[in-house]
C-alpha positions, 0 to 999 in steps of 0.5 A, spaced: 500 500 500 505 504 500 509 502 495 503 505 491 501 510 494 508 514 493 507 511 485 501 515 486 504 521 489 511 521 489 511 527 494 509 524 499 513 525 504 510 521 511 508 515 506 517 514 504 517 514 512 512 508 513 515 505 507 522 505 510 519 502 517 516 497 514 522 495 510 527 495 517 522 491 521 522 486 515 530 488 516 530 489 509 535 496 511 538 498 504 531 498 500 529 502 508 535 508 507 532 509 500 526 511 503 528 515 509 532 519 504 526 520 499 522 522 506 528 527 508 528 530 501 522 531 502 521 534 508 528 536 509 526 540 516 523 533 519 527 531 525 524 523 524 526 523 517 533 524 520 533 520 525 530 514 521 536 515 516 541 515 521 539 509 525 538 506 518 545 507 517 547 506 523 544 497 521 548 498 514 555 500 518 556 506 515 559 510 520 560 517 515 552 516 513 550 515 521 554 521 523 552 526 517 544 524 519 545 526 526 548 533 525 543 535 520 539 532 527 542 536 532 542 541 527 534 542 528 534 542 535 537 548 540 534 544 546 534 537 545 530 533 550 532 527 554 529 521 549 532 525 543 540 525 547 537 517 548 535 515 542 542 519 539 547 515 544 543 509 542 546 510 535 554 512 537 553 505 541 551 501 536 557 504 532 561 502 537 564 509 539 561 508 546 565 514 548 561 518 545 555 515 547 557 516 554 557 524 554 550 523 551 548 519 556 551 522 562 547 528 559 540 525 559 542 522 566 543 530 568 536 531 566 532 523 569 538 520 574 534 516 576 532 512 569 534 505 569 535 504 562 539 511 562 544 507 567 545 501 563 546 504 556 551 507 560 553 501 563 554 497 557 557 503 553 563 503 559 564 495 559 565 496 551 571 502 552 573 497 557 572 501 564 569 495 567 569 497 574 565 504 573 561 499 569 559 495 575 557 501 578 552 504 573 549 497 572 548 497 580 544 504 579 541 501 573 539 494 578 537 499 584 533 502 579 529 497 577 532 496 570 530 489 568 533 483 572 536 479 567 539 483 563 542 487 569 546 480 571 548 479 563 552 485 562 555 485 569 557 478 567 561 481 561 564 485 565 565 481 570 569 476 564 572 482 562 576 483 569 578 476 569 574 473 575 570 467 571 568 465 577 564 470 578 561 472 571 558 464 571 555 466 577 551 471 574 550 468 568 546 463 573 541 469 576 541 471 570 538 465 567 534 464 572 530 472 573 529 471 563 524 465 563 523 462 557 526 468 554 528 467 548 532 472 545 535 474 552 537 465 553 541 466 547 545 472 550 546 468 556 548 462 551 553 467 547 556 469 554 557 462 556 562 460 550 565 467 551 567 465 559 569 457 556 563 453 559 561 450 553 556 445 557 552 450 559 552 454 553 550 447 550 544 447 555 542 454 553 541 453 546 538 446 548 532 450 551 531 455 546 530 451 541 526 446 546 521 453 545 523 455 538 525 449 533 526 454 528 531 459 532 535 461 527 540 464 533 540 457 536 541 453 531 547 456 529 550 457 535 550 449 536 551 447 531 559 450 532 559 449 538 565 445 540 567 438 539 561 438 534 561 436 527 557 440 522 554 435 517 552 438 509 545 438 510 546 443 516 552 447 512 546 447 507 541 449 511 545 455 514 547 457 506 540 458 506 540 463 513 546 466 511 542 468 504 536 471 508 535 478 509 529 476 514 535 473 518 538 478 524 545 481 521 549 479 527 546 472 526 549 473 519 555 475 520 557 469 524 554 464 519 558 467 514 564 467 517 563 459 521 561 458 513 567 461 511 571 456 515 567 450 513 569 450 507 575 451 507 576 445 511 573 441 506 577 445 502 571 448 497 575 455 496 570 458 492 564 457 497 569 459 503 571 465 499 563 466 498 562 467 505 568 469 507 565 476 503 558 476 506 560 476 512 565 482 511 561 485 506 556 484 512 560 487 518 562 493 513 569 491 513 572 494 506 580 493 503 582 499 500 588 496 496 592 502 493 589 506 501 594 499 505 600 501 500 601 508 501 599 507 508 604 502 509 610 507 505 608 512 510 610 507 516 617 506 512 619 514 511 618 515 519 619 510 523 627 509 521 632 507 525 635 514 525 627 516 528 629 510 535 636 512 535 634 520 536 629 517 541 634 512 545 633 516 552 626 518 552 622 514 557 622 511 564 630 508 567 624 505 573 624 497 571 616 498 574 612 498 571 613 495 564 607 496 559 606 493 553 603 498 547 602 495 540 596 494 535 590 491 536 593 483 534 600 484 534 601 480 540 601 484 546 596 479 550 602 473 549 607 478 551 604 480 557 603 472 558 610 470 557 613 476 562 608 474 567 610 467 566 616 469 568 620 467 574 623 474 575 
């Protein structure tokens, strides 16, 4: 009906907005982005149109377009209310810009200091940013003000895991499991957390519980198939292929299946299929590779960080034997270095 409406009246902005909402609910984010863009062009002063566009671009992993839409939203409002600040914080949180999201949540708390959902969101982004002690304080505030106990316990478990207290994390997950009852999305999240702390028996038990409640659960099937020690059958791989290619499925689930199928077909030596699903996972996650840009970046590093660069700075830094600071890019071996040094008797 909305398609027909915009065909009959191509300048009907509200119809484009409603069409975008339908596409969003169907997880068809590219079509939704086109509809919201049309609505924003037709009604450039419409706050909701630009906000919808920001949310849609966030789902599509397009950070620059998302931030541009947020800027337009903020330009339209002199004094944003707490609801708008909350929504913008959530968008930045979805982008993974945790420190920016934190600023918006703290602005909301200045206006609504007892808002449990804001304390929870703040705790979440603080944990994502690595400030786990502050995250736990925020999550406790959230619980005090009445936020859902299961979700709070679940998020606290992640923070405890990050702090290395696996035993406490496991206890919190058990409490979360009791609190969420038969809520399938929460049970799936708890199963994911069990994976992160290495309790695969609890993960499998949790996913089987989901499948008892919903035998067609895509998330539970995908997680269970790749449980440690379980060999994937070709029939299961074919089912996963259908799930990965179905745009109606949750984006994060499709990403996970894409990478998992890439691994499966790599080990099966079916390299064309392996590349196909690795590409799918990367594309859905928003990853891309600019060969020319990467080459230029390496050339700049080689030009700047020469032998003489380090020789000129050889006397820099502390002469103390403590502390030892291990500094490096992600995936460069910093954790391995830390483990080797921690294990050394001196």
